[in-house]
C-alpha positions as CSV (number, residue, x, y, z in Angstrom):
1,X,89.4,62.8,90.2
2,X,90.0,59.6,88.1
3,X,87.2,57.4,87.4
4,X,87.9,53.9,86.6
5,X,86.5,53.0,82.8
6,X,84.6,50.2,84.2
7,X,83.0,52.2,87.2
8,X,82.2,54.9,84.5
9,X,80.1,52.3,82.5
10,X,78.2,51.8,85.3
11,X,77.4,55.4,86.2
12,X,76.5,56.7,82.7
13,X,74.6,54.8,80.1
14,X,76.7,53.7,77.2
15,X,74.7,55.6,74.7
16,X,75.8,59.0,76.6
17,X,79.6,58.0,76.8
18,X,81.8,59.7,74.3
19,X,83.4,57.5,71.8
20,X,87.0,58.5,73.4
21,X,85.5,57.3,77.0
22,X,84.0,53.8,75.2
23,X,87.4,52.9,73.8
24,X,89.4,53.6,76.8
25,X,89.4,49.9,78.3
26,X,90.4,48.6,74.9
27,X,93.5,50.9,75.1
28,X,94.1,50.6,78.7
29,X,94.4,46.5,77.6
30,X,96.7,47.2,74.8
31,X,99.2,49.5,77.2
32,X,98.9,46.5,79.9
33,X,99.8,43.9,77.3
34,X,102.8,46.0,75.9
35,X,103.8,46.9,79.3
36,X,104.1,43.2,80.4
37,X,100.8,43.4,82.4
38,X,99.3,40.3,83.4
39,X,97.9,38.3,86.4
40,X,100.2,35.9,87.6
41,X,97.9,33.0,89.0
42,X,95.8,33.0,85.4
43,X,99.1,33.1,83.3
44,X,100.3,29.9,85.3
45,X,97.2,28.3,84.9
46,X,97.0,28.9,81.4
47,X,100.5,27.7,80.4
48,X,100.0,24.6,83.0
49,X,96.6,23.8,81.0
50,X,98.1,24.5,77.2
51,X,101.5,22.4,78.0
52,X,99.8,19.5,79.7
53,X,97.8,19.2,76.3
54,X,100.8,19.1,74.0
55,X,102.5,15.7,73.2
56,X,105.4,16.7,70.9
57,X,108.9,18.2,72.2
58,X,108.5,21.1,69.2
59,X,104.8,22.1,70.2
60,X,106.4,22.6,74.0
61,X,109.1,24.8,72.6
62,X,107.0,27.0,70.0
63,X,104.3,27.3,73.1
64,X,107.0,28.5,75.6
65,X,108.6,30.8,73.5
66,X,105.5,32.5,72.1
67,X,103.5,32.4,75.3
68,X,106.5,34.0,77.2
69,X,107.3,36.6,74.7
70,X,103.7,37.7,74.6
71,X,103.3,37.6,78.3
72,X,106.3,39.4,79.4
73,X,106.1,41.8,76.4
74,X,110.0,40.9,75.3
75,X,111.9,42.0,73.1
76,X,113.3,38.8,72.1
77,X,113.6,35.1,73.5
78,X,115.4,31.9,72.4
79,X,115.6,28.6,73.2
80,X,119.2,26.3,73.3
81,X,118.7,22.6,73.8
82,X,121.9,21.1,75.7
83,X,121.1,17.3,76.1
84,X,124.5,16.5,77.4
85,X,124.3,19.4,79.9
86,X,126.0,22.7,80.4
87,X,129.5,22.4,79.0
88,X,131.7,25.4,78.3
89,X,133.3,24.0,75.2
90,X,129.9,23.1,73.7
91,X,128.5,26.7,74.6
92,X,131.4,28.2,72.9
93,X,130.9,26.1,69.6
94,X,127.1,26.9,69.4
95,X,125.8,28.1,66.0
96,X,123.0,30.3,64.9
97,X,121.0,27.1,63.6
98,X,121.0,25.6,67.2
99,X,118.7,28.4,68.5
100,X,115.0,28.8,68.2
101,X,114.0,32.3,68.7
102,X,111.2,34.8,68.6
103,X,111.7,38.9,68.3
104,X,115.1,40.2,67.9
105,X,116.7,37.2,68.9
106,X,115.5,35.8,65.6
107,X,117.4,38.4,63.6
108,X,121.1,38.0,62.5
109,X,122.2,40.5,65.0
110,X,120.3,39.2,67.7
111,X,121.7,35.5,67.0
112,X,125.6,37.0,67.1
113,X,124.8,38.8,70.5
114,X,123.2,35.5,72.0
115,X,126.2,33.3,70.5
116,X,129.1,36.0,72.1
117,X,127.3,35.9,75.4
118,X,126.9,31.9,75.7
119,X,130.7,31.7,75.0
120,X,131.4,34.0,78.1
121,X,129.1,31.9,80.2
122,X,130.2,30.1,83.3
123,X,129.1,26.6,82.8
124,X,129.5,25.7,86.5
125,X,127.3,28.3,88.0
126,X,124.6,27.7,85.0
127,X,124.1,24.1,85.9
128,X,123.8,24.7,89.8
129,X,120.5,23.3,91.2
130,X,120.1,26.3,93.4
131,X,120.3,28.8,90.5
132,X,117.4,28.3,88.1
133,X,117.5,31.7,86.9
134,X,120.5,33.8,86.1
135,X,119.8,37.5,85.8
136,X,121.7,40.0,83.7
137,X,124.2,37.2,82.3
138,X,125.3,39.8,79.7
139,X,124.3,43.1,78.4
140,X,121.1,43.2,76.4
141,X,120.0,39.8,78.2
142,X,117.5,39.7,81.0
143,X,117.9,36.6,82.3
144,X,119.0,32.7,81.6
145,X,116.6,29.9,82.8
146,X,117.5,26.4,82.9
147,X,115.0,23.8,81.7
148,X,115.4,20.3,83.0
149,X,118.1,18.9,85.4
150,X,121.3,17.8,83.7
151,X,122.3,15.9,87.0
152,X,119.0,13.5,86.7
153,X,119.7,12.4,83.4
154,X,117.1,14.9,81.9
155,X,119.2,16.7,79.6
156,X,119.1,20.5,80.1
157,X,117.8,23.3,77.8
158,X,118.3,27.1,78.1
159,X,115.8,29.9,77.8
160,X,117.6,33.3,76.7
161,X,115.2,36.2,78.1
162,X,115.7,39.3,76.2
163,X,115.0,42.6,77.7
164,X,111.5,43.8,77.9
165,X,110.0,46.2,75.1
166,X,109.8,49.0,77.6
167,X,113.3,48.5,78.7
168,X,112.0,47.7,82.3
169,X,113.8,45.4,84.3
170,X,111.9,41.9,85.3
171,X,109.9,42.3,88.3
172,X,109.2,39.7,91.0
173,X,106.2,38.2,89.2
174,X,108.0,37.9,85.8
175,X,110.9,36.0,87.7
176,X,108.3,33.9,89.2
177,X,106.4,33.1,85.8
178,X,109.8,32.3,84.1
179,X,110.8,29.9,87.1
180,X,107.4,28.1,87.2
181,X,106.9,28.0,83.4
182,X,110.6,26.3,83.0
183,X,109.6,23.6,85.6
184,X,106.3,23.1,83.9
185,X,108.2,22.9,80.3
186,X,110.7,20.6,82.0
187,X,107.9,18.1,82.7
188,X,106.2,18.8,79.6
189,X,109.3,18.1,77.6
190,X,110.0,14.8,79.6
191,X,106.5,13.8,78.7
192,X,107.0,14.4,75.4
193,X,110.4,12.6,75.1
194,X,108.5,9.5,76.7
195,X,105.9,9.9,74.2
196,X,108.1,10.1,71.3
197,X,109.9,7.1,72.6
198,X,106.7,5.0,73.0
199,X,105.9,6.3,69.4
200,X,109.2,4.8,68.0
201,X,108.7,1.8,70.0
202,X,105.4,1.1,68.8
203,X,106.6,2.3,65.1
204,X,109.6,-0.4,65.5
205,X,107.0,-3.2,66.6
206,X,105.1,-2.3,63.8
207,X,107.9,-2.3,61.4
208,X,109.0,-5.9,63.1
209,X,105.5,-7.2,62.8
210,X,105.5,-6.4,59.4
211,X,108.7,-8.0,58.6
212,X,107.6,-11.0,60.8
213,X,104.5,-11.3,58.5
214,X,106.3,-10.7,55.4
215,X,108.8,-13.2,56.5
216,X,106.4,-15.8,57.1
217,X,104.4,-15.2,54.0
218,X,107.7,-15.7,52.0
219,X,108.5,-18.8,54.0
220,X,105.1,-20.3,53.0
221,X,105.5,-19.0,49.4
222,X,109.1,-20.8,49.6
223,X,107.3,-24.0,50.9
224,X,104.5,-24.1,48.5
225,X,107.3,-23.8,45.8
226,X,109.4,-26.6,47.6
227,X,106.1,-28.7,48.0
228,X,105.4,-28.2,44.1
229,X,109.1,-28.6,43.0
230,X,109.1,-31.9,45.1
231,X,106.0,-33.3,43.2
232,X,107.5,-32.2,40.1
233,X,110.7,-34.0,40.7
234,X,108.9,-37.2,42.0
235,X,106.9,-37.2,38.8
236,X,109.9,-36.9,36.9
237,X,111.9,-39.4,38.7
238,X,109.1,-42.2,38.4
239,X,108.9,-41.6,34.7
240,X,112.4,-42.0,34.1
241,X,112.2,-45.3,36.5
242,X,109.4,-46.7,34.4
243,X,110.8,-45.9,31.1
244,X,114.4,-46.6,31.6
245,X,115.8,-48.6,34.7
246,X,112.2,-50.8,35.4
247,X,112.4,-51.8,31.7
248,X,115.9,-52.9,31.9
249,X,115.2,-55.1,34.7
250,X,112.3,-56.4,33.2
251,X,114.4,-57.2,30.0
252,X,116.9,-58.9,32.4
253,X,114.4,-61.0,33.9
254,X,113.0,-62.2,30.8
255,X,116.5,-63.1,29.3
256,X,117.6,-64.9,32.6
257,X,114.6,-67.2,32.5
258,X,115.2,-67.9,28.7
259,X,118.7,-68.8,29.8
260,X,117.2,-71.2,32.2
261,X,115.2,-72.8,29.9
262,X,118.1,-73.2,27.4
263,X,120.2,-74.6,30.3
264,X,117.5,-76.8,31.3
265,X,117.1,-78.2,27.5
266,X,121.0,-78.6,27.6
267,X,120.9,-80.4,30.8
268,X,118.1,-82.9,29.6
269,X,120.0,-83.7,26.4
270,X,123.3,-84.3,28.4
271,X,121.4,-86.7,30.4
272,X,119.9,-88.6,27.3
273,X,123.3,-88.8,25.7
274,X,124.9,-90.3,28.9
275,X,122.5,-92.9,28.8
276,X,122.7,-93.5,25.5
277,X,126.6,-93.8,25.7
278,X,126.3,-96.6,28.5
279,X,124.1,-98.7,26.0
280,X,126.5,-101.9,24.7
281,X,126.2,-100.3,20.9
282,X,128.0,-97.4,22.1
283,X,131.4,-98.9,20.9
284,X,134.8,-98.5,22.1
285,X,134.7,-95.0,22.5
286,X,131.4,-95.1,24.6
287,X,133.3,-94.8,28.0
288,X,135.0,-91.4,27.0
289,X,131.5,-90.0,25.6
290,X,130.0,-90.9,28.6
291,X,132.2,-89.2,31.0
292,X,131.6,-86.1,28.6
293,X,128.1,-86.1,28.9
294,X,128.2,-86.7,32.4
295,X,130.3,-83.6,32.6
296,X,128.3,-81.1,30.3
297,X,125.3,-82.1,32.3
298,X,126.6,-81.2,35.7
299,X,127.8,-77.7,34.0
300,X,124.5,-77.3,32.6
301,X,123.1,-77.9,36.1
302,X,125.0,-75.6,38.1
303,X,124.3,-72.8,35.1
304,X,120.8,-73.3,35.7
305,X,121.2,-72.7,39.6
306,X,123.3,-69.5,38.9
307,X,120.9,-68.3,36.3
308,X,117.8,-68.9,38.8
309,X,119.7,-66.8,41.5
310,X,119.9,-64.3,38.6
311,X,116.3,-64.1,38.1
312,X,115.4,-64.1,41.7
313,X,117.4,-61.2,42.4
314,X,116.5,-59.3,39.4
315,X,112.9,-60.0,40.5
316,X,113.6,-58.8,43.9
317,X,115.3,-55.7,42.0
318,X,112.0,-54.9,40.2
319,X,109.9,-55.3,43.4
320,X,111.8,-52.8,45.2
321,X,112.0,-50.5,41.7
322,X,108.1,-50.7,41.5
323,X,107.9,-49.9,45.3
324,X,109.9,-47.0,44.8
325,X,108.2,-45.9,41.6
326,X,104.9,-46.5,43.5
327,X,106.2,-44.3,46.2
328,X,107.1,-41.5,43.8
329,X,104.3,-41.7,41.7
330,X,100.9,-43.6,42.9
331,X,99.7,-45.1,39.7
332,X,96.7,-46.4,41.1
333,X,95.6,-42.9,42.3
334,X,94.5,-41.6,38.9
335,X,93.4,-45.1,37.9
336,X,91.2,-46.4,40.9
337,X,90.7,-43.8,43.3
338,X,92.2,-42.5,46.8
339,X,90.9,-45.8,48.8
340,X,92.8,-48.3,46.6
341,X,96.1,-46.1,46.5
342,X,96.1,-45.8,50.1
343,X,95.6,-49.6,50.5
344,X,98.5,-50.3,48.0
345,X,100.8,-47.8,50.1
346,X,100.0,-49.9,53.2
347,X,101.3,-53.0,51.5
348,X,104.3,-51.6,49.7
349,X,105.4,-50.1,53.0
350,X,104.6,-53.1,54.8
351,X,106.9,-54.8,52.2
352,X,109.7,-52.8,51.7
353,X,110.0,-51.3,55.5
354,X,110.0,-52.8,59.0
355,X,106.8,-51.8,60.1
356,X,103.4,-53.8,59.7
357,X,100.6,-51.3,58.0
358,X,97.0,-52.2,58.2
359,X,94.5,-50.0,55.8
360,X,90.9,-49.5,56.5
361,X,88.5,-47.5,54.5
362,X,84.9,-47.5,55.4
363,X,82.2,-47.6,52.6
364,X,81.0,-44.1,53.1
365,X,84.4,-43.0,53.0
366,X,85.3,-44.6,50.3
367,X,82.5,-43.1,48.1
368,X,83.4,-39.5,49.6
369,X,86.9,-39.9,48.5
370,X,86.2,-41.0,44.9
371,X,84.3,-37.3,44.7
372,X,88.0,-35.6,45.5
373,X,89.7,-34.0,42.4
374,X,93.0,-35.2,41.4
375,X,95.0,-32.8,43.3
376,X,93.2,-33.0,46.5
377,X,93.6,-36.6,46.4
378,X,97.3,-36.4,46.0
379,X,97.7,-34.2,48.6
380,X,96.0,-36.5,51.0
381,X,97.9,-39.6,49.8
382,X,101.0,-37.7,50.4
383,X,100.1,-36.8,54.0
384,X,99.4,-40.4,54.6
385,X,102.6,-41.6,52.8
386,X,104.7,-39.0,55.0
387,X,103.0,-39.9,58.4
388,X,103.8,-43.9,57.5
389,X,107.2,-43.2,56.6
390,X,107.9,-41.1,59.7
391,X,106.4,-43.9,61.6
392,X,108.7,-46.5,60.0
393,X,112.1,-44.7,59.7
394,X,111.8,-41.9,62.6
395,X,109.6,-43.6,65.1
396,X,111.0,-47.3,64.8
397,X,107.4,-48.4,64.9
398,X,106.5,-52.1,64.8
399,X,102.7,-51.6,63.5
400,X,100.7,-48.7,62.0
401,X,97.4,-48.3,61.4
402,X,95.8,-46.1,58.3
403,X,92.0,-45.4,58.5
404,X,89.8,-43.2,56.1
405,X,86.3,-42.6,57.6
406,X,83.7,-40.1,57.0
407,X,83.4,-38.6,60.6
408,X,80.4,-39.3,62.5
409,X,81.2,-36.6,65.0
410,X,83.6,-33.9,65.7
411,X,86.8,-36.3,66.8
412,X,88.5,-35.3,70.1
413,X,91.9,-34.4,68.2
414,X,91.8,-30.7,67.7
415,X,92.5,-29.2,64.2
416,X,95.2,-26.6,63.5
417,X,92.4,-24.0,63.1
418,X,90.3,-24.1,66.5
419,X,87.6,-21.5,65.3
420,X,86.3,-24.0,62.7
421,X,82.9,-25.2,63.2
422,X,82.6,-28.5,61.5
423,X,79.6,-30.1,60.0
424,X,80.2,-33.8,61.0
425,X,78.6,-35.1,57.8
426,X,80.8,-33.0,55.7
427,X,84.4,-34.0,57.5
428,X,86.4,-36.8,56.1
429,X,88.6,-38.0,58.5
430,X,92.3,-39.7,57.8
431,X,94.1,-41.2,60.6
432,X,97.6,-42.7,61.0
433,X,98.5,-44.1,64.2
434,X,101.7,-46.2,65.0
435,X,103.1,-47.7,68.3
436,X,106.6,-45.9,68.0
437,X,108.8,-43.7,70.0
438,X,106.6,-40.6,69.5
439,X,107.3,-37.1,68.5
440,X,108.0,-34.0,70.2
441,X,105.0,-31.7,70.9
442,X,104.1,-29.1,70.0
443,X,106.0,-29.0,66.8
444,X,108.5,-26.1,66.0
445,X,108.0,-26.1,62.2
446,X,110.4,-23.0,61.9
447,X,113.0,-24.9,63.5
448,X,112.6,-27.9,61.4
449,X,112.8,-25.7,58.0
450,X,115.9,-24.1,59.3
451,X,117.4,-27.6,59.9
452,X,116.1,-28.5,56.2
453,X,113.5,-30.9,57.5
454,X,110.6,-30.3,55.2
455,X,108.2,-33.5,55.7
456,X,106.0,-32.2,58.7
457,X,106.0,-28.6,57.3
458,X,105.1,-30.1,53.7
459,X,102.2,-32.2,55.6
460,X,100.6,-28.8,57.1
461,X,101.4,-27.1,54.0
462,X,99.2,-29.8,52.1
463,X,96.8,-29.6,54.9
464,X,95.9,-26.0,54.5
465,X,95.8,-26.1,50.5
466,X,93.1,-28.4,51.0
467,X,91.2,-26.0,53.5
468,X,91.8,-28.8,56.1
469,X,93.2,-29.1,59.5
470,X,95.9,-31.3,60.4
471,X,96.8,-32.1,64.1
472,X,99.4,-34.4,66.0
473,X,98.8,-35.9,69.6
474,X,100.5,-38.5,71.8
475,X,98.8,-41.7,72.2
476,X,98.0,-42.8,76.0
477,X,99.4,-46.3,75.1
478,X,102.6,-44.6,73.2
479,X,103.1,-43.7,69.7
480,X,101.7,-40.9,67.5
481,X,98.4,-40.3,66.2
482,X,98.0,-37.8,63.0
483,X,94.8,-36.8,62.1
484,X,93.7,-34.7,58.9
485,X,90.2,-33.3,58.9
486,X,89.0,-32.5,55.7
487,X,85.6,-30.5,54.7
488,X,84.0,-32.1,51.7
489,X,82.1,-30.5,49.1
490,X,78.1,-31.1,48.7
491,X,78.9,-33.5,45.7
492,X,81.3,-35.5,47.5
493,X,78.9,-36.0,50.6
494,X,75.9,-36.4,48.5
495,X,77.5,-39.1,46.4
496,X,78.7,-40.9,49.7
497,X,75.3,-40.7,51.4
498,X,73.7,-42.1,48.5
499,X,76.7,-45.0,48.1
500,X,75.5,-45.8,51.8
501,X,71.9,-46.1,51.2
502,X,72.3,-48.4,48.1
503,X,74.5,-50.6,50.7
504,X,71.8,-50.7,53.0
505,X,69.3,-51.4,50.6
């Protein structure tokens, strides 16, 4: 009578068992493994659990190959991907490098055997949905198992199942396991493709985001360079105007005035001579001399009028050149400070443009603005200048107001950085309001830059250099309001506060 090893272990104490009897369970397990012995339900659960944990296609294929080869005790197994589905011409040109194999099929002779068998396959029968498992497709191959459904657009793969190592045929449980694992592998591969696609999309989004950030950074750098280049060009042109064209106009004005004085002197001389010639002692030639004196006096008078016109036009040219020079380089800014330069800007643009500008600067803001360094003051000046020029040239405004105040509370207009928490005592507020046709909001700075309009983008760049916020808003009564919020250093605030105390005292 044969006694099961597990039952024998219960009948006899382990110490009384012979060594051969104690080793019997391990030998039985090894023999069962070699012969492909397994429990179908447990094997299916194990494959299902392991495949569900995988997220890459290579891992799924490796698990299927290694797991089936070990579970069914196969002499060889191979995997062939057919993304376009079964096609006889493709099966005839499959190469050894297209196979992923284990056991005998991983050798050169096994690969040649697989390639010859694939070349003789009937692709129509292979792709039929009713035949997921094809038994004994060629000598030496136990079965072919389809993974996926080419008709559903999922692609197709083949599992080439070699003979068992014992030489036995596939049992019913083996065939059931192959079909079940093929179905699970199809789902796992589809999920892996989806994950790979999502990872590719995510990587592409990251690359696109990085490129966008780099492009924006490059655009900001280019804008910064353009602002700097514009400032250098303004300074160079202002220098040339002051030292060349303006000096020539001043020379013309001085000489025109001198010519006017000379012409007036000649006119007075001619009048005196005419009166002398009218006297009785003028002699017989007195009439002709009198006529000559009158003619010379009339010519000198006409010359004086023309010279006055030349002098007036030269003075007008001088005013315009000075306005242009002031616009290019505010001479009052380093000499008298930002408030005086802004007031002069308003006067100059009111004279040279079609808009009436009123400038207002409170005493506290004046003291705080005088504490700004030269670069910061220049940026504030340029922002105000651009806003006023836009009101004149583009908005066709009739009136505009420029105000510089030390804000007593956070103003209702939002800065470009809404996360700021600004201390009201430390904010210098520059406002420019006009009654023009308004501006399209929100502002598309990228589109303006593509069109070559640098004014508004340059204003924003200057505001960010100052660490401030720039905002545009439509006025209820029409027109536009531009506001620059500039946090002040403690020195400037203390100076403004002390100045305000002195004024109250």
